N, C-alpha and C positions, 0 to 999 in steps of 0.2 A: 387637154385634160382640165377639168373644172374642179376647183377646190371648194369644199364646204366651209362654213364659218369656223368650225373647230380646226380644220387643217390650216386655214389662214392664220388663226391665232397661234398655233404651234409653230408655223413657219416664220412668225415674227412680222407678218405683213397685215395684221388686222387693221381694216379700215374703220374709221370712226362710225359707230352706230351699227356695225355688223354683228357684234358678239352679244351674248347675253350678259346681264349684270354680273352673274357668277363668274363668267369667263374673264371679264375685264377686271373684276375685283380680286380674283385669285388666278393670276397668270401662271402658266407652267413654270416650274423651277428653272431659273436661269434667264427668264424673260421678264422684262419690266413693262408696266403700262405706260404708254405714251402720255406725258403730262398735258399735251396739247390736243388730245383726241376729241375733246368737246367743242373745239372750234368748228363752227358751221359755215361761216361766211366772213368776208372782209366787211367790217362795219363802216369804216370810213377810210378814205385815202387823203393824204395831205400832200399838196404840191407846194414846194418852196419856190415861189415865183421870183423871177428876175425882175419882172415889170408887173407889179400887182394891179395897177389900174387897167392896163391892157388885157391882162388875164381875166380880170373880173368882167370887163366888157365882153370878152369872147364867150365865157361860160354863161354869163347872164343874158347878154344880148344876142349872140349868134346861136349858141346851143339852147338858149331859153330854159336853162335849169332854174327852178324857183329858189330864191334865197331863203334859207332857214333862219340864219342869224349872222350878225357881224359882231365882232368884239374889237372895238376901236378901229384904227386905220390899218391894222396888220393881220386881220383874220376875217375870213368870210366863209360860210358854209352853204353849200347847195344841196338840194335833194336830187338824188339820181335813183329813181325807183325806191327801194327800201334802204338804200345806202346814202352816205354823205360824201361829198367831195369838198374838201376844204382847201382854200388858198391862204398862204401866209407868206411872210417875208423872212429872209435870212436874218438871223440875229435876234428874233423875237423870243424863241425858245432855245434854239441851237445856233451857235455862232460860227458854223462852218462857212468857208468861202463858197459862193455860188459856182456852179460849173461854168466853164468858159462859154461864151457865145458860140453857138454852132455845135456844142457837145450835146448829144442826145442824152436826156436824163431818164425818160420813162416812156412807156407806151400804155395807153388806156384803151380798152376794148369795150364797146357798148353794144350789147346784143339787142336786136330787134327782130320782128317777123320778116321772112324773106322779101315780101313785096315792099317793105319799108326802106330797104337799103337804097334803092333808086330814089325814093322820095327824099330821104335825108341828103343824098348827094345833090339833088336838084335844089333843095332848100339852102344848102351850103353855097352852091354856085350862085344862087340868086343874091346871097349876102356877100359875094366877093371872095369866098374861101375856095381856093383851087385845090383839087385833090392831088395827092402825090402820084396816084395811079387811078385809072377809071374803075368803075364798078366791075368786079371780076369774080367769076366762079372759080374758086381755088380747088386744087387737087385734093386738099385735105377736108373738103366738104363744107366750106364756108363761102358765102357770097360776101365780098368785102369792098369797102372803099376806105382808103387811107388819106389822111390830111394832117396838118400840123397846127398846133395852137400858137399863140404869139411868142412863147418861149422856145418853140422848136420841138416840143414833145409830140410824138406820133400818136394820133388819135385814129382809132379804127371803129367804124360802124360795121357790124357783121350780123349775118344770120346763118344758122345751120340749114343746109339744103340737102 
């Protein structure tokens, strides 16, 4: 069964951008408009690096992301498509303790065209970065290669197949 926009709104699962202006401005009685419905993408991601110099070398030298700007010794931003990936140090903005060495903090997934997954894997291998697993066509419809950055975060290069 497929629901139309009005049915989605009434059921409370209206997805951003699917309803008319009147539907979202005047939701049915008892339903509220999601305050976050206008979010369209992640603009930038910040990694609180354990070892900022090594992380910078990885994302700038290995991944070859262009540097957009640096703010002192504790902040660097890279361009990743239309997004930004920033590296910073613990204590610059938030004073939380860094995760223990070996504790996985996050996974980043970078999408490429299908033929590029193998090329990215070969480029990483040529720079001494070994994959966690080889290029694999996954059951969920992605061709993937997984590896880690210097802080141990999982990085995925993938394509929809």
